[in-house]
N, C-alpha and C positions, 0 to 999 in steps of 0.2 A: 767536430766529429763526436765528441764525447756526449753531448746532447743527443745526437742521433743514435749512438750507440745504445742509450737507454730505450729506445724504441717508442718514447712517448712524448708527443708534442707538448703536452703539459708541463714537461721538465724544462722545455726551451721557454715557455711563458714564465714560470716561476723564476727561473734565473734572470732573465731579463726584466721581471718586476723588481727583483732584489738589486740589480744594478740601476734601475732608475731611482730607486729609493736612495742609494748611496750618493749618486751624480746629483739628486737634487739637493741632498744634505750639504754637498759640497759647494753649493751655488752653480753648477754645471746643467744647461738645459739641452744641449745637443750631444748626440752621440754619433760620430762616423762609422756607424756598424748598424746591422751585421753584414757579414759578407754573403752576398748572394752567388758567387761564382760556383760552378760545377767542377769540382776537383777530378778531372777524367785523366790528366797526364799523371803518371807516378812520379816523374822528375819534377813537377812543378815546384819550383822553389820560393815562390811568393805566396801562393794559397795554401796547399797542404789541408793541415787540419783545421784552419779557419773555416773551411767549407763543411757543411754537415756530411755530406755525400758525394758520391759520383753520380747519383741519378738525379736529373732534372726535377722531376715530380716531387722527389722527396726533399730536396733543398728547399722547393717552394713551400711547402707545408710547415718545415720547422723554422724556417726565416720569416713565416708570416706570423707565427706564435711569438717570435722575438720582438718583431715589429709592435705587436699589439701589446706585449708586456711592457716596453717601453714607453709607447706613446700613452698608455692608459696610466703610465706612473708619471706623466708630466714631461717626458723626455722626447726630443724630436728624433727620431730614428734616420739614418740614411743608409740606404742600403747600396750596396758596391760589388763589384766594378763594372759597371755597363760599358759594352754589351756582353762581358764576360771572359775569364781569363782563363777558360777551361783547358785549351789544348796548347799550351805553351811550357817550354821548358828554359824560358829565359825570365830572369827578375828584372821588372820594369824599374827597379830602382838603379838599375846598373847598365840598362840597355833597352832597345825597343822591340819587343817580342812582336812576329808577325804571325797572325793565325790566318791561316788559307782555307776558308771555308766559305762556301756559297752562302747567299741569303737563304736559300731553303734549308741548308743545314743549321744556319743559325737559328731560324724559327723552330725548328724541331729540338733544338738542345739548349744552347746558351740562352736565348731569349726567353724561354719558358719561365723560369722563376721571377724574372724581372716583370713579365706580363701578368702573372698573378699578383705581384706586388702592387702593380698600379692598380688593377681591378680592386684589390682589398684597400686601397685608399692611401698607401705610402705616399708622404707628403715630400721627400727628398730622395735625390739619386745622385750618386756620384760615378764619374766618367773614369775610364780607364785610359792609361798610356800604352794602348795597343794597335797595332796597324790591322785593319781588316780590309785589304782590297776587294773582298767579295760583297762588301755592302755597297759599292758604289756602281757607276754606270758600266754595266757589262760591256759596252761597245769599245770602251777605252782599254789601252793595251797595259800590261802589268807595270811598266815602266813610266806610265803617266805619273806626277807628282802627287796627285790627289790620292792614288793607291798607297802611298808612303806616308800619310798623315796619321798621327795617333788619333783615336777615336775621341780623346777629351778635346781634340782641336778640329774634329772632322764634322762639317753640317751634315754629311750623310749619316752619322750615328745619332746626332741630335734629332734629325727629322723621323728616326724610328721612334723615338720617345715621344716627341712632339705630335706628330702627324697619325703615325700607325697606332700607337697605344693610348693617345689622347692625353698624355701626362702634361698637368699644368701646375705641377709643385715646383720645387726649388731644385735646379741641377747644380751641382759642385764638381769641380775639376779635382782629380788627385793633384797631389803636390807637384808643382811645376818646377820643383828643383830635383826631381827624379831625372836620371839621365834619359829617360824614355823621351822627356821634352827637351830638357836642358842641352844634351848634347847634340840634337839635331836642329832645334829652331832657337833655343835660349830661353831662359825664365821669363824675360821682359817681354819678348815678342810674342812668346807663348800665351801671355795674359791676354793680349789683345785679340790673338786668334782665337783663344777661347771663347772671348765675349761675343764674338760675332760670326757670321757664317763664312767658312774659311775662304780666303781669296784664291785657292787652288782648287776650289769647287768647279766641275767642269762647265755648268750653265745653270742659270734660273729658268723657270718654265717661261716667264715674260718679264719685262723691265719693271713692271709695276709692283712684281712681288719682292722687290729689294728690301724695304723697310719691314714687311711682315715677315720675311725669312730670317731677319737678323736676331741676335741675341738668344741663342738657344742656352748657353750656359749663364747662370745667376751670379755664381761666385767663383773665384778663382783663389785656390789655395797655395800659399807660398810659407812653408813651415820654419825655415831655419835661419836664412840669411836677411838682416835687416836691409842691407844695401840693395838686395834682389827685389826686397817688397817695396822699398821707396822707388826703386826704377821702375818696376812694373806698374805702379800707380801714376808715374809721371808720363808713361808710355800710353796709357789708357787714356788720361786727360787729352794728350796730344793728338790721338786719334779720334777723340770726340770733336776737338776742335778743327781739326781737318776735313771731318765728315766720314771718315773711315768707319767709325762707330756712331750710331745715331744717338741722339739724346732721348729719343722716344724709347729706343730699345732698352737704354740704361734705366730708364724710369721703370719700365716694367718689370725689370730685375729687382729694382729697389722695392716695387711694391711687393712682390713676392715675399721678400725676405722681412720686409715689416709686417707682414700678416702673420708669419711663423713667429716673429718676435713677441708679438703681442699674444698670441695662443700660448706660447710656452715661457712666457715672463715669469721671474721669480721675484716676488713681492718681500722686501726685507720686512722681517717681524717687528711690529712697533712695542717692543719691550725693552726695558734697561739692560745695558751690556752685561752687568753680571749675571742677571737673571738668563739672558741668553746663553752666555757660556756655560752656566750650571745645566741648563735644559738640554745644551748641545751634547755635553759630556754623557750625560746619564742615558741620552737617546742614542749616542754613538755605541756605549757599551752595550746596550741592549740590542741593538742592531748587529753588532759585530758576533754575538753570541747566536743570535737567530740565523744568521747567514752563514756562519761556520757550520751549523748543522744541517741546513740545507745545501751546502756545498758538499759535505760528507756523504750525505744520502745520494748525491748526483754522482759522485765519484764511484761509490759501492755499485750503484746501478748501471755504470757504464762500463766497468772492468771487464773485459772480455777475454776468454780463454779461447783462443782461436783453434788450437788443436792440442791434445794432451795425450800422452800414454796412459793406458789403465793403471790406476794404483799409485801413480806418483804424485799428482795433485789432488788434494792437499799433501804437503809434506808432514809426513808422521814425525813428531820430535819426542816420542816416547822413550827415546834413549839418550842420556847426554853424551854418548859415544858418537852420535850422528855428527859427521862432518861435513859441515857447510862453508863453501867458498864463495864469496861474492866478488864478480869482475865487472868493472865499469869503466867507461872512457874518462880520463881526466884531462883537465885544460893543459895543453901543451906549454910546458914550461917556457919563460921568457928567454928567447934566443935559440928556440929549438926550430924557429923556421916557419912556423904554421900560423901564429898570431898575426892577425892583419889581413890573412888570405881572405879570398872570394868567400870560401867555406864559412870562416868566421863571421863575415859581414852578414851573411844571409841566414842559414838555420845553424845554430851552434851544435858541434858534435861532440859536446861533453855533458855530463850529469852532474847534480849535486854531490858534494862529497859526503853530505850527511845521509845519503840513502842507507848506509851501512847501520846507521843508529836504529833504524826502523826494523833491519833484519835481527839486531842483536836483542832486540825486546823478546823474540821467539827463541833465538840461538844465540846466547851471549858469547860463545867462542868463535862465532863465525870469521873468518878470514877476510880481510879487505884487500883487495888487490886493484890498483888503477893502471891502467895501460895507456899509451900515448901513440900518436903517429910517428913520432921520432925516436922511439925508443923500444926494444925488444923485451920480453918479461925475463926477470933473471932466472938462473936453474932452480932457485930456491922457491919462487913462485909457481915455475912449472910444475915442480914436485909437488907442492902444496894442490895444485889444481888436480893432479893425476891421483891423489890420495884421497880427494874429497868423495863422500859418500853422494852429495848434491853440489852441482855447480849452477848458481844463479847467474845470468850473464843480462846485464842491463844495456841497451842501446840508445842511441840518440840520432835520429836521421841517418842511419847505416846505409840507407839507400842511396844517399848522396856522399856517404864517407867511406871509400873503398877500404882503408885499414881497418876499420869496424867491420864491414862486411866480410872481408877475407879472414879475419880473426875469427869471428862468430861462426864462418863455415868450417873453419880448421878445427874448433873446438866441437862442433857438431859431429864431424867426422870420427874424431877421437873419442868421444864420449856419450854420443847418441843420446839414449835414454835418461841419463843422469844430468842431462844439461836442461834447464827451464831459462828461455829468454823472454825479457819484458822489453818489448819497445816502447819507450817512454814519450815517443810524441808521434813520429811517422808509422803508421800501421804496416807499410809497404815494407819494411826494412827485410823481412825474411817471409813474406806471404806466398812466395812461389817455392821455396827451398824445403818442401815437405820432407823429403828424404833426409836432409842434414838436420833440419831443427824439427825435432819430434813434438816438443813442447814450447807452445808459443802463446803469449799474454800480451795484449795490446791496452794501453791506458789513455793514449792521445794527448797528453799533456805532462811535460816533465818536473811538475811542482811537487813538493813534499806530499801535500793531502793525497794527491793522486797516485802518486808511487805507494803510500801507505795502504791505499785500497787494493793495489795489486798484492802487496805483501800479505794483508788479511787474507786475500783468496788463496795465496801459496800457502799459507799455513793453516788454513781451514777456519780462521775466525769467521770468514763469511763466505757465501757462495758467489760465483760469478753471475753475474745477471745480464751483462752487456751482449749484443750482437754485433757482428762486424758491420761496420756503416758503409762499406766499399765492397764491390764484387772482387771474390778471389780470382787471380788471374789463371787463366787456362792452364792445366799441366801440359808441359812440352815433352810429348813422347817421341822417343827415337825409333822411327818408322823407316824400316828399308824393305825393300822388295827381296823376295826368296826365289831362287831357282831349284831346280831338282838335284843340283849338285851339293846345295847345303845341307850339313847334317841335320839341322831341325826340321827340314822340308818332310822326311818321312814321318815323322812323329806328328806333325800338325796334319799331314794327308789323313794319318789313323783317325785322329780325332775328328776331322770333318766327315769321314766316312761313318 
């Protein structure tokens, strides 16, 4: 989203090129990126800021630039997660999301960025562990087994890529140890299912299509457990020997992989080891300096002042008497009951403790207050906030952290115009709460360099250049009908007359 917030697809190309340069230097020639999902659902726990936008056409434009930057830099990009994670509030790492959309709706939204990627020549696509009952045979009922198969194991999804989009590149499954597959079919069985047309598919057009229809997925990904990896290999070999998987289909996948391995191969330099080490060190230092400058430029261009009261941003530090209090969510202490929760496993709700150092560059006496889900502020901390001239409140995924959300709204109601909120990751944190949160900055990434860009804007070192990459949710008005007995009725009638 930070790249989209700059408004310039060239920035997406530059960052992808820099990523390619670093990966090649490290001997890596594949990047399972970029995200091509459209982030439509505000509560989406798996995509969020990894997607450029909530608009399919805009996602397509920025991701094509990333694909070009990676591939021209010698890295094989793999766009994901096909057919698209847009409309889900379930994390496929921990469950199987179900997206109830018709094929017509998918064509108009989710599939738009993928279709563009294929047309632009992308060579690898990763499938998603999401059930999409709308892509199958419409004559089958919702309870039919084929309607509950993840797209990564579903022939109906693969056919969209292979037949409709005419994609002949490499298809890779998402990790089969994610519960979207493991908890429903098992990792080892899922490997066999991913490599062939699902045996739950309703029917083939005719018996002679059997071999031609097989082997949509070329690679299965198993990232964590060696026993699961070995077990999957054994199950695939068994399936080939029994005829469940055809050797012809396996060979077709092998050919695709070999083609890409040859195209993106990294040849070891033919120089003495000492010379190689010296050159590598010098090149690394030079590359780091150049890329740090590029990153700082992108962060500066992406920082977005969503809204602000006139005269508050930038903060004037003309007087050393200006009292600034910085409030941010800290990591819940061990034993507090929240560590290891689902919230911690998905999108972390705390920010780096070193943020305060960036603020103290401009306001050395700024007070640092860390709050947690399991503890209230002390009387002293509440007094410090009340006595401050400016309160800067950093959030991290407050849209999914009720304690952050509630605390931020309470600060907004109490301190209004002197409160500045910086959403350090998810821009949705207080996107709708215009009445309570009057000053709102979004940076899309909770890293130190990204927050520095926000601090620079806040204190007037730089001007905000970013634009919001997602649509602002509509304002919800409290609308009610009036009758002649209402006190306001006569006034409104007079205005109407």
